[in-house]
C-alpha positions in Angstrom: 32.5 -9.6 -27.3 33.2 -7.6 -24.2 30.8 -4.9 -25.4 28.1 -7.5 -25.4 29.0 -8.7 -21.9 28.9 -5.2 -20.6 25.7 -4.4 -22.2 24.0 -7.6 -20.8 25.6 -6.7 -17.3 24.0 -3.2 -17.6 20.6 -4.4 -18.7 20.6 -7.0 -15.8 21.3 -4.2 -13.2 18.6 -2.0 -14.7 16.0 -4.6 -14.4 17.0 -5.8 -11.0 16.8 -2.3 -9.6 13.5 -1.7 -11.1 11.9 -4.6 -9.3 13.3 -4.0 -5.8 10.7 -4.5 -3.2 10.4 -2.7 0.2 8.5 -4.0 3.2 7.0 -2.4 6.3 5.5 -3.8 9.4 3.0 -2.0 11.5 -0.7 -1.7 12.2 -3.5 -0.8 9.6 -6.8 0.7 10.2 -9.5 1.7 7.9 -11.6 4.8 7.1 -14.8 5.6 8.8 -17.9 5.8 6.4 -18.2 9.6 7.3 -15.3 10.2 4.8 -17.0 8.8 1.9 -17.3 11.3 -1.0 -14.6 13.7 0.8 -11.6 14.8 -1.1 -8.3 13.0 -0.3 -4.8 14.6 -0.3 -4.4 13.6 -3.9 -7.6 15.5 -4.9 -9.5 12.4 -5.5 -12.8 11.7 -3.6 -12.6 8.9 -1.1 -14.7 6.0 -2.2 -15.3 3.3 0.4 -16.0 0.6 -2.3 -12.6 1.2 -4.2 -9.3 -0.5 -3.3 -7.4 2.6 -1.9 -5.3 3.5 1.0 -3.6 6.3 2.7 0.2 6.2 3.6 2.3 9.0 5.0 5.2 9.0 2.4 4.6 6.7 -0.4 3.9 8.4 -3.8 0.2 8.7 -4.9 -0.4 5.8 -7.4 1.8 3.4 -5.6 0.4 -0.1 -5.5 0.8 -1.8 -2.2 0.1 -5.3 -1.1 -1.3 -5.5 2.4 -1.1 -8.7 4.2 -2.9 -9.3 7.5 -0.4 -10.9 9.8 -3.2 -12.6 11.8 -5.0 -14.5 9.1 -2.7 -14.2 6.1 -5.4 -12.5 3.9 -4.1 -10.2 1.2 -5.3 -7.2 -0.7 -3.7 -4.8 -3.2 -4.5 -1.2 -2.9 -3.5 2.1 -4.6 -2.2 5.0 -2.4 -4.4 8.1 -3.0 -4.2 9.8 0.4 -1.9 10.9 3.3 -2.0 9.3 6.8 -2.7 7.6 9.1 -1.7 10.0 11.8 -1.7 7.7 14.7 1.3 6.3 16.3 2.2 2.9 15.1 -0.1 2.8 12.2 1.4 2.6 8.8 -1.6 2.5 6.4 -5.3 3.4 6.4 -7.4 1.2 4.1 -10.7 1.8 2.4 -13.6 -0.1 3.7 -13.6 -2.6 0.8 -9.8 -3.3 1.4 -10.4 -3.7 5.0 -13.3 -6.2 4.4 -10.9 -8.2 2.1 -8.5 -8.9 4.9 -11.2 -9.3 7.7 -10.2 -6.0 9.3 -13.7 -4.7 10.0 -14.5 -6.2 13.2 -11.0 -5.7 14.9 -10.8 -2.1 13.5 -6.9 -2.4 13.7 -4.6 -5.2 12.8 -1.0 -5.9 12.4 0.0 -6.0 8.8 2.9 -6.2 6.5 3.0 -4.0 3.4 5.1 -4.6 0.3 5.6 -2.3 -2.5 8.1 -1.6 -5.4 10.7 1.0 -4.6 
């Protein structure tokens, strides 16, 4: 019986650690059209119509939920590049992702990003 309890405990810890989420708060911007078709740090070409983004440290392929703090709109993107390299900015979005959270007119917005560790 104690083996069963220990096994269940270990299993519970494994699943809880797999789903831990991290959050960052800062500013988001988006890629200028001039980067369309250019290589990203991951080797992929930047496509303005894809839901992708740049982050300084997250592994390539990480899925990130981006929430515009002004209007509450959300988009999920995949990290495929490095950046932004402007103080205070935590993520650069593709044009399509920026449109989905109404970032185009402002150019920069306060966001919260969430991702699994």
